[in-house]
N, C-alpha and C positions, 0 to 999 in steps of 0.2 A: 632267863637263863641261869642255870645252876652252875657255880664253879666247884668244881671236885678237888682242887689243889690241895686243900688241908686235909682231906680225907685220904688222899694218895700219898700224902707225906707222912701220915699216921701209919699207913701199911708199911712203907719203906723204913720208918723208924722203930718199928716194932722188932724186939730180939727174937723172941720164941716164935715157933711156928703156929701156935694156938693163937697168940696175940695178933700175928699177921692175917690168920684166917677171920678172926672176929673183926678187925679193922675193914677187911676185904667185904665182909658181909654187911657192914655199916655204910661202906661206900655204894654197893649195890642198892641198898634199901633207900639211901638218900638221893638216888638219881631219878630221873623222869622217864627211865626205861619202861617199856611196856610189861605188864605183869607176867606174861609168858616168859619174856627175855629175863626177868628177874629170877623167875622160878629156875630156868634153865642154868643160869650162872649159879645161883645159890646151891644147885645140885653138884656142880663141878668144883666148887671151893674146898670141900673135905677132901677131895681126891689129890690135890695139888700139893707139891713141896714148897719150901720157902721162897725160892728163886722164881718159881712158877707163878707164885701169888703177886711177886713184886712186878714181874712182867706184866700179868694180868690188869693190875691196877693201873699201869701206864697207858696200856693198850685201851682199856676201858674209858679212861679219862679222854684220850684223845680221839676216840672213835666218835664222840658225840654222843653217846648214850645218856649222858647226864644232861643233856640239853632239852629244854622243853620246847616242844614243836607246836 
């Protein structure tokens, strides 16, 4: 099982939008999500605003996408 807490905290702590997006990309790539799921989320990140990236990171962590099945 992969704990994504540190990656989420990095997203939340980032000040600039670009830093938040980069941290979210690392969060997604570090998860055990399926390749198709990762690609879909990676396409969504550049379109999000800062508060949306924060919310996405929390939802991604809590949804279990980072868990190895």
